A tleap script that builds the chain and sets N, CA, C and O, in Angstrom:
source leaprc.protein.ff14SB
mol = sequence {
  NMET ALA ARG GLN SER PRO THR ASP VAL LYS
  ILE ASP PHE LEU VAL LYS GLU ILE LYS GLU
  LEU ARG ALA GLU THR LYS ASN LEU ARG ALA
  ASP ILE ASN LYS GLY LYS GLY ALA ILE TRP
  ILE LEU ILE VAL LEU ALA SER ALA VAL GLY
  GLY ILE TYR ASN TYR PHE ASN CSER
}
set mol.1.N position { 0.864 -1.604 -0.259 }
set mol.1.CA position { 0.033 0.097 -0.218 }
set mol.1.C position { 1.318 1.222 -0.085 }
set mol.1.O position { 2.272 1.250 0.693 }
set mol.2.N position { 0.822 2.328 -1.435 }
set mol.2.CA position { 1.543 3.924 -0.510 }
set mol.2.C position { 1.130 4.316 0.152 }
set mol.2.O position { -0.071 4.350 0.420 }
set mol.3.N position { 2.035 4.776 0.679 }
set mol.3.CA position { 1.615 5.877 1.742 }
set mol.3.C position { 1.034 6.956 0.699 }
set mol.3.O position { 1.218 7.055 -0.514 }
set mol.4.N position { 0.070 7.930 1.823 }
set mol.4.CA position { -0.706 8.998 1.434 }
set mol.4.C position { 0.315 10.017 2.150 }
set mol.4.O position { 1.040 9.648 3.074 }
set mol.5.N position { 0.310 11.056 1.749 }
set mol.5.CA position { 0.529 12.746 1.955 }
set mol.5.C position { -0.431 13.430 2.686 }
set mol.5.O position { -1.514 13.848 2.277 }
set mol.6.N position { 0.226 13.544 4.222 }
set mol.6.CA position { -1.096 14.450 5.160 }
set mol.6.C position { -2.225 14.871 4.336 }
set mol.6.O position { -3.235 14.399 4.857 }
set mol.7.N position { -2.596 15.707 3.033 }
set mol.7.CA position { -2.943 15.823 2.816 }
set mol.7.C position { -4.430 15.837 2.048 }
set mol.7.O position { -5.327 16.665 1.891 }
set mol.8.N position { -4.065 13.817 1.482 }
set mol.8.CA position { -4.255 13.453 1.001 }
set mol.8.C position { -5.842 12.667 2.421 }
set mol.8.O position { -7.068 12.556 2.430 }
set mol.9.N position { -4.342 12.266 3.582 }
set mol.9.CA position { -5.020 12.021 4.471 }
set mol.9.C position { -6.418 13.352 5.092 }
set mol.9.O position { -7.605 13.341 5.419 }
set mol.10.N position { -5.735 13.943 5.008 }
set mol.10.CA position { -6.950 15.322 5.471 }
set mol.10.C position { -7.796 15.198 4.647 }
set mol.10.O position { -8.656 15.820 5.271 }
set mol.11.N position { -8.396 14.850 3.554 }
set mol.11.CA position { -9.168 14.945 2.640 }
set mol.11.C position { -10.136 13.423 2.964 }
set mol.11.O position { -11.149 13.263 3.644 }
set mol.12.N position { -9.514 12.691 2.348 }
set mol.12.CA position { -9.877 11.681 3.215 }
set mol.12.C position { -11.167 11.438 4.665 }
set mol.12.O position { -12.317 11.120 4.967 }
set mol.13.N position { -9.739 11.925 5.169 }
set mol.13.CA position { -10.897 12.770 6.833 }
set mol.13.C position { -12.251 13.668 6.640 }
set mol.13.O position { -13.408 13.539 7.038 }
set mol.14.N position { -11.547 14.663 5.821 }
set mol.14.CA position { -13.008 15.726 5.713 }
set mol.14.C position { -14.061 14.790 4.424 }
set mol.14.O position { -15.071 15.442 4.688 }
set mol.15.N position { -14.481 13.951 3.460 }
set mol.15.CA position { -14.755 12.836 3.128 }
set mol.15.C position { -15.750 12.782 4.292 }
set mol.15.O position { -16.624 13.534 4.723 }
set mol.16.N position { -15.251 11.568 4.629 }
set mol.16.CA position { -16.059 10.461 6.029 }
set mol.16.C position { -16.921 11.100 6.916 }
set mol.16.O position { -18.062 10.897 7.331 }
set mol.17.N position { -15.533 12.421 7.186 }
set mol.17.CA position { -17.341 13.570 8.603 }
set mol.17.C position { -18.391 13.614 7.496 }
set mol.17.O position { -19.355 12.854 7.592 }
set mol.18.N position { -18.263 14.621 6.224 }
set mol.18.CA position { -19.709 14.573 5.424 }
set mol.18.C position { -20.678 14.197 5.439 }
set mol.18.O position { -21.848 14.572 5.509 }
set mol.19.N position { -19.817 12.930 5.324 }
set mol.19.CA position { -20.655 10.809 4.497 }
set mol.19.C position { -21.321 11.331 6.047 }
set mol.19.O position { -22.545 11.441 5.965 }
set mol.20.N position { -20.793 11.655 7.366 }
set mol.20.CA position { -20.983 10.780 8.361 }
set mol.20.C position { -22.573 12.637 9.040 }
set mol.20.O position { -23.624 12.642 9.680 }
set mol.21.N position { -21.715 13.743 8.343 }
set mol.21.CA position { -22.712 14.358 8.358 }
set mol.21.C position { -24.219 14.499 7.791 }
set mol.21.O position { -25.266 14.893 8.304 }
set mol.22.N position { -23.937 14.095 6.736 }
set mol.22.CA position { -25.560 13.963 5.693 }
set mol.22.C position { -25.692 12.724 6.416 }
set mol.22.O position { -26.241 12.234 5.429 }
set mol.23.N position { -25.690 11.891 7.134 }
set mol.23.CA position { -26.697 10.792 6.776 }
set mol.23.C position { -27.414 11.073 8.536 }
set mol.23.O position { -28.447 10.533 8.932 }
set mol.24.N position { -26.535 12.055 9.376 }
set mol.24.CA position { -27.150 12.452 10.278 }
set mol.24.C position { -28.072 12.905 10.527 }
set mol.24.O position { -28.816 12.627 11.468 }
set mol.25.N position { -28.293 14.346 9.050 }
set mol.25.CA position { -28.864 15.069 8.432 }
set mol.25.C position { -30.093 14.384 7.624 }
set mol.25.O position { -30.779 14.989 6.800 }
set mol.26.N position { -30.203 13.501 7.864 }
set mol.26.CA position { -31.208 12.522 7.208 }
set mol.26.C position { -32.147 12.162 8.125 }
set mol.26.O position { -33.319 12.482 7.922 }
set mol.27.N position { -31.925 11.722 8.826 }
set mol.27.CA position { -32.258 10.788 10.182 }
set mol.27.C position { -33.235 12.081 11.046 }
set mol.27.O position { -34.435 12.010 11.313 }
set mol.28.N position { -32.343 13.159 11.337 }
set mol.28.CA position { -32.813 14.611 11.774 }
set mol.28.C position { -34.295 14.879 11.356 }
set mol.28.O position { -35.327 15.102 11.988 }
set mol.29.N position { -33.936 14.750 9.860 }
set mol.29.CA position { -34.977 15.555 9.580 }
set mol.29.C position { -36.615 14.336 8.967 }
set mol.29.O position { -37.763 14.565 8.588 }
set mol.30.N position { -35.884 13.260 9.165 }
set mol.30.CA position { -37.155 11.683 9.809 }
set mol.30.C position { -37.168 11.456 10.997 }
set mol.30.O position { -37.274 10.335 11.494 }
set mol.31.N position { -37.043 12.679 11.692 }
set mol.31.CA position { -37.287 12.868 13.477 }
set mol.31.C position { -38.329 13.733 13.076 }
set mol.31.O position { -39.528 13.454 13.052 }
set mol.32.N position { -37.613 15.164 12.657 }
set mol.32.CA position { -38.566 15.692 12.809 }
set mol.32.C position { -40.291 16.138 11.434 }
set mol.32.O position { -41.171 16.996 11.366 }
set mol.33.N position { -39.909 15.034 10.730 }
set mol.33.CA position { -41.180 14.606 9.967 }
set mol.33.C position { -42.268 14.174 10.568 }
set mol.33.O position { -43.437 14.558 10.600 }
set mol.34.N position { -41.252 12.685 11.379 }
set mol.34.CA position { -42.539 12.291 12.310 }
set mol.34.C position { -43.232 12.702 13.519 }
set mol.34.O position { -44.196 12.178 14.077 }
set mol.35.N position { -42.497 13.836 13.848 }
set mol.35.CA position { -42.916 14.786 15.704 }
set mol.35.C position { -43.720 16.029 14.295 }
set mol.35.O position { -44.389 16.956 14.752 }
set mol.36.N position { -43.615 15.957 13.106 }
set mol.36.CA position { -44.624 17.021 12.832 }
set mol.36.C position { -46.500 15.924 12.489 }
set mol.36.O position { -47.576 16.397 12.856 }
set mol.37.N position { -46.418 14.964 11.988 }
set mol.37.CA position { -46.998 14.163 11.996 }
set mol.37.C position { -48.333 13.647 13.083 }
set mol.37.O position { -49.544 13.647 12.860 }
set mol.38.N position { -47.453 13.158 14.507 }
set mol.38.CA position { -47.613 13.485 15.601 }
set mol.38.C position { -48.323 14.908 15.471 }
set mol.38.O position { -48.589 14.904 14.269 }
set mol.39.N position { -48.847 16.257 16.025 }
set mol.39.CA position { -48.477 16.903 15.915 }
set mol.39.C position { -50.424 17.309 15.480 }
set mol.39.O position { -51.498 17.478 16.058 }
set mol.40.N position { -49.709 17.282 13.801 }
set mol.40.CA position { -51.129 17.522 13.210 }
set mol.40.C position { -52.325 16.904 13.982 }
set mol.40.O position { -53.267 17.472 14.536 }
set mol.41.N position { -51.974 15.328 13.843 }
set mol.41.CA position { -52.855 13.586 14.751 }
set mol.41.C position { -53.488 14.290 16.023 }
set mol.41.O position { -54.693 14.227 16.266 }
set mol.42.N position { -52.426 15.074 16.941 }
set mol.42.CA position { -52.823 15.855 18.330 }
set mol.42.C position { -53.970 16.661 18.116 }
set mol.42.O position { -54.955 16.592 18.851 }
set mol.43.N position { -53.874 17.522 17.012 }
set mol.43.CA position { -54.434 19.304 16.888 }
set mol.43.C position { -56.171 18.458 16.927 }
set mol.43.O position { -57.172 18.456 17.644 }
set mol.44.N position { -55.610 17.732 15.484 }
set mol.44.CA position { -57.448 16.678 15.066 }
set mol.44.C position { -58.183 16.288 16.232 }
set mol.44.O position { -59.356 16.571 16.477 }
set mol.45.N position { -56.926 15.217 17.340 }
set mol.45.CA position { -57.806 14.805 17.879 }
set mol.45.C position { -58.611 15.625 18.878 }
set mol.45.O position { -59.744 15.337 19.265 }
set mol.46.N position { -57.847 16.745 19.274 }
set mol.46.CA position { -58.668 17.597 20.190 }
set mol.46.C position { -59.385 18.512 19.892 }
set mol.46.O position { -60.104 19.148 20.663 }
set mol.47.N position { -59.260 18.660 18.768 }
set mol.47.CA position { -60.080 19.495 17.874 }
set mol.47.C position { -61.829 18.876 17.782 }
set mol.47.O position { -62.849 19.564 17.835 }
set mol.48.N position { -61.706 17.188 17.612 }
set mol.48.CA position { -62.986 15.961 17.753 }
set mol.48.C position { -63.631 16.257 18.927 }
set mol.48.O position { -64.802 16.583 19.122 }
set mol.49.N position { -62.494 16.065 19.865 }
set mol.49.CA position { -62.885 16.000 21.187 }
set mol.49.C position { -63.646 17.019 21.276 }
set mol.49.O position { -64.792 16.766 21.647 }
set mol.50.N position { -63.253 18.734 20.934 }
set mol.50.CA position { -63.455 19.941 21.780 }
set mol.50.C position { -64.767 19.777 20.612 }
set mol.50.O position { -65.735 20.225 21.226 }
set mol.51.N position { -65.056 19.517 19.776 }
set mol.51.CA position { -66.305 19.094 19.103 }
set mol.51.C position { -67.482 18.495 19.679 }
set mol.51.O position { -68.656 18.809 19.484 }
set mol.52.N position { -66.697 16.994 20.895 }
set mol.52.CA position { -68.461 16.780 20.452 }
set mol.52.C position { -68.741 16.960 22.384 }
set mol.52.O position { -69.856 16.732 22.853 }
set mol.53.N position { -67.632 17.356 23.220 }
set mol.53.CA position { -67.743 18.033 24.231 }
set mol.53.C position { -68.584 19.074 23.733 }
set mol.53.O position { -69.803 18.932 23.832 }
set mol.54.N position { -68.025 20.265 23.127 }
set mol.54.CA position { -69.375 21.194 22.930 }
set mol.54.C position { -70.785 20.469 22.104 }
set mol.54.O position { -71.908 20.638 22.578 }
set mol.55.N position { -70.570 19.657 20.833 }
set mol.55.CA position { -72.125 19.356 20.922 }
set mol.55.C position { -73.105 18.763 22.273 }
set mol.55.O position { -74.172 19.120 22.774 }
set mol.56.N position { -72.199 17.765 22.520 }
set mol.56.CA position { -73.175 17.345 23.892 }
set mol.56.C position { -73.244 18.551 25.145 }
set mol.56.O position { -74.329 18.453 25.719 }
set mol.57.N position { -72.465 19.553 25.670 }
set mol.57.CA position { -73.750 20.302 26.239 }
set mol.57.C position { -74.110 21.174 25.618 }
set mol.57.O position { -74.855 21.984 26.169 }
set mol.58.N position { -73.912 21.278 24.879 }
set mol.58.CA position { -75.494 22.796 24.655 }
set mol.58.C position { -76.679 22.787 24.376 }
set mol.58.O position { -77.310 23.843 24.330 }
savepdb mol mol.pdb
quit
């Protein structure tokens, strides 16, 4: 195996780190989208419960 120059080692390290950051970003986006969906469902359920309560209370 040929010996790499210090610049090549640094470039390889940076490429590896960028790939890891991309993977982490994808995971974070997926988690955020799940959270948005959960909030939407909770708002719909709360609206339904509030509507039913007002219907029977009046």
